N, C-alpha and C positions, 0 to 999 in steps of 0.2 A: 271833319278831320280826314286827311289823306294818310295813307300808310305805305311803307315799303317793307320788303322782306330782307332781314339780315341773314346773309349767307356766309358771313366771315368765318364761322367755325363749323366745319363739317361734322363735328362730334355732338352738336347740339341741334335740337329741333328749331326750325325757323321761328323767329319771333316777330310780332308786329311792333314796329317802332313808330311812334308819333313823329311827324315832321312839323307839327305845329307847337313845339315846345317853346317856352319863353327863352330868351337869350341867356346863356350861361353867365354867371357872375364873373367879372373880369379877374383874371389871375394876376397875382403880384409878379412884377418883372424884377430883374436884377436892380434896375434903377430905383425901385421902390424900397429896397432893403438897405438897412444900415450896414456898415462895414463888418461888424461882428457877424451878422447873419450871412453876409456874402462869404466871409472867411470860413464859416462853418460848413459851407458847401464844398470847400476845397481842402480843408484840414480839420483835424479834431482839436477843438479849443479846450484848453485846460486852465483852471484858475490857480494862480500862483499866490496863495495867501493862507493864513491860518484863521482868518476872520470868517466865521460861519455865515454871518449875515451878508457879507459881500458875495460869498459863493451862491447863496440863495438868489441874489439879485440878477446874476448873469447866466445862470443855468448851464454851466459847463459840463462836459462829459466826464472829466477827471479833475482831481485837485492835487496840488503838490504843497508840501510844507518843508521847512528847514528850521534849524534852531533859531535863526534870526526872526522868522515869521512867527514861530510859536512864542517867542519872548514878547513880541509886540502884542500878540493876542492875549497873552497871559496877564498883562498889566492893564487890560481893559476891564472896567468894572463889571460889564455884562458877562464876563467869563470867570468871575471870581469863584463861583460855585464849582466849576470844573477843577480849578486849582485846589480848592478845599477838599473836594472828594478824593483827589489824587493823594493829598497829604494823609487823609484818613486811611486810605488803602495801604500806603507805605509803612504806617505804624512806626515812624521814626527812621526808617531806612531811606537815605537820600537817593541812592541809585534806583531803588525800586519805585520811589515816588516819581522820579524823573521819567522813567519808562512809562509808568501809568499815565502821566500827564500827556506824553506824546500820543499814547494810544487813545486817551480820552478825547483829545481834539480830533484825531483821525476817525474815531467812532462817530462823533457828531457829524463830521464831514461826509462819512459814508452813507448817512441817512439822506443826504441831499443829492450827491452825484451818483449817476448810475454805473460809472466805471471805476477806474483805479483811484486809490488814495495812496500817496507816497509818504512814508514815515522814515525819517533819517536816523541812522545809527550814529551814536556819539562820535563826533569828528575826531576826538582824541584817540580813537581806535583805528585811524586811517592807515597806520603802518603795522597793524596787528591783525593778521589774517584770521587766526583762531578766535581772537577776541571779538572780531566783527561777526563771525559765524555764530558764536554763542549768543551775542546780543540780539542778532536777527531772530534766532530761534525763540529767545525770551519774548520779544515783541509779538511774534506770530502767536505764541501761546497765550499771551494776554488778550490779543484780539479774539482768539477762539473762545476764551472765557466769557466774552460778552456777545458771542454769536456772530462775529464778523469773520467770515471764512478767508483763508489765506489767498484765494484767487482774486480777492478784492484789493489786496495790499501789495504795493511795491516797496521793498526795503531799499532805502536810498543810501548809497555808499559812495564815498569819494573815490574817483577813478585813479588811485595809485596802483602800482603793480600788485601790492598786497590786497587792495580792495577788489581788484579784478579777480584774483585767485579765490577770494572769499565768495564772490558772486558765482564763480564757476561751481563751487560745491553746493551753494544754496540752490542754484537753479536745478541741479541734479536731484535735490530733495523736494522739488516742486515749489520752492519759495522764490517768487518772481522779484527781480531786482531792477532798480533804477540807478545807473551809475552816473553820478553827478560831477560837477566841476570839470567838465570836458573842455579842454582848450586846444587840443591837437588831434590830428589824424591818427597819430600813434595810439593815443588813448582809445579813440573810437574803434580802431581795428582790433585792438586787444580785447575790448568788450564784446565785439561781434563774434570773434573767434571762440570765445568761451560760452556763447549762447545767452548773453544777457538779454532780458526782455526789452529793456528800454535804456536809452542814454539821454542825458541832458547837456548838450553842447551849449556853452554860454556865448552870447552875442555881445551884449553891452560891455561886459568886463574886458573882452578882447579889444573893443573899440577904445575903451578908456586907456588901455596900455599904449596903443598906437598913437592916440592923440597926444599923450604925454611925451612919448619917444620922439615924435616928429614935430612937436610944438605947433600943432594945428588945433583949430576950434572944433572941427568935425569933418565928416566925409559925406559925399553924395551916397544915397542909399545903395546904388549898384557897386560902389567902391568901398563900402564899409567893410573893414577887415573881419568883423564878427560875422556879418552876413556871408562873406566869401568863405569863411571857415566852415560854417554849417552847410552851405551849398556843396562844398567839396566832399564833406562827410556823407551827405545824402546821396550824391552821385556815385560815390565809391560803393556804398551799400547796395544801391540798386543795380549797379554794374555787375557786381559779383553775387547777387542773390541772397544777401544776408536778411534774416527775418527780424533782427533787432530794430525796434522802433526808434526813429530819430525825433526827439522833441526839443526844438529850439527853446532857449530860456534866457533869462537875464536881459531883458530889452530896455533900452534907454529912451526910445521914441517909437511911435507907431509906424514910421516909415520902415524901420528895420523889420517889423512884423510883416508888413505888406510885401516886402521884398522876398519873404520866405513863404508866401502863400503857395500851398501845395505840399509843404513839408508834412510828414506823418502826423505830428502833433506840434502845437505851440503853446507853451505855458505863459500866461500873461497876467500881469498885476491888475488889480481892480481899477487903478487910476487909468491905465492904458486901455483896458476894456471899455471904460466910460468914454474915452476919447474916440475910440472906434465906433461906439454906439451913437455918438453925436455926429458922425460923418457918414455920408451916403455916396461919395464918389465911387466909381467902378473899381472893383478889386480884380486884378488879373492873376491867373496862375503863373507862378514863376518857376517852381520846381516840378519836374515831370519825370516819373520813373521810366516811362517808355523811351524817352530821349536819352536817359543816362545809360541804358543798356548798350547803346552803340558808341558811347564815348571812348576815346583812347586814354584809358587810365591804367597806369602800371600797377600790378599786384604786388603787395608787400607781404613777405613771410614774417609774421610778428613773433619774435622770440623775446625772452626777458632782456637779453643783451641789446637787441634791436630797439626795444621799447625804451630802455634807459638811455641809449645813445641818442635816439631821436628827441627825447625830452631834454637831454643835455644840450643839444644843438638848438633848441627852441627856447630862447630866453623868456619870451612872453608866457609860454605855457608853463614853464617851470616856476616862474615868479607868481603867476596868477593862481596856480594850483596851491602852492604853499600859502599864499595870502588868503585864499578862500577857506582853507582848512583852519588857519589861525583865526579868521573872522568868525566861523561857525563855533569854534571852541570857546572863543571869548564870550559869545552870546549864551552858550551853555552855562558858563560860569556865572554870568549875570542872572540867568534864570535860576540856577542853583541857589544863589544868594537870597532870592525872593522866597524860594521854597524853604531854605534853612530857617528863615525868620518865622515862617508859618509853623514849621515843625517844632521850633523852640517854644512857641506860644501854646502849642497843643500837647506836647509830650514832655 
């Protein structure tokens, strides 16, 4: 065996290193990785589901839920015990049972993901600042009762002006917030200026609106209005040094996801995570904070009047925000009806 002296570190004694070592095992290259694994090298991947088993399958960093996702999970036979336990906890109180149900799913998810779990406030409080604050505090207290600390939870709130003001107060109390149903730069700026931890700008729903408005079947990935909206928000945040996390959401196809590679976070449904897992073509970084810093982007002073005027001028954002709130509220009512039946049978 021949030897050489390693002098690479002057702080350590020279070591004898064998030059007759067997060849190292070949390292995996990018081309060996599926698109989910490649994406994880560029952005934090989040699972957009209430299905605990689906989350286990894809090993995301975080997980997000909403009333629609919780409703879908709650009617699955494998989660019947979670619903039953929430009913027992509520002792006939519907509102308490509903809160416990959301926390119960979140608690199970927190055992799987190492990062944040998003739990949504009742969408019917979207225009009630104080009601949202109080509901968020109740949810955090419930999480604390089962040993889940508040730094693991993102309270998910619709990005109305009232919701943004609720988040402002909650963040001051150390309750981290995820402002959702983001369809415009006005909403995004308002959230950043009050110190929200994270926002969820929607991609697919924006595309849906423009497809209908323009009478087209779809858009090329680089021309997708939803992709362009999230890109603009991301670049604005990085240009002006906001710490609020941008998490693209509501994807209709995997091409939208790949076009936002490099975004802070992307929350992806199990079906699209599976598509990405089955694909192995190269994933390229599309969003880059270092490039955004030098972009010519005008600064907007976001006041309530500016917010409301910008939303008024954006028909898509106004319509989709209202539609999203109505949709989440409708799914809450459907879930409540299931819970009511179980409450009636038990109490």
